[in-house]
C-alpha angles and dihedrals in degrees: 000000000000091000091055092049091048091049091048092050091048092050094048091047096048090043092053091050091050091049091050093051091049091050091051092050092049091049093050092049091048089052091051093245094130092069114107124219090211117102114240111266124174111248122220117254114280090247089067095051117110111256095251092054091045092056092041093238103121134005125190098229121200122184124234138173128228129182088263098046150290126322142165131226129195110236090210105051105008096241115155135209135177122250109229115244089222114044117232118257 
């Protein structure tokens, strides 16, 4: 009986966390926060990425500016990310 209750609590908790994450993602896309400032550039195939980039352990980020805002691009694999307008605390 205790195992069934524990399993039910676990499923309820993990389901609520997943629902919360999906709700935050939908809200962010609705607000337009998913748009990237980086221009579209074709990335090399995954087999040509450096091992640390391939394992997502370390990227060599370099900062750039576009007309819309600032962004960073990895010199190894070409991955991009936005630089927030307000730095985190």
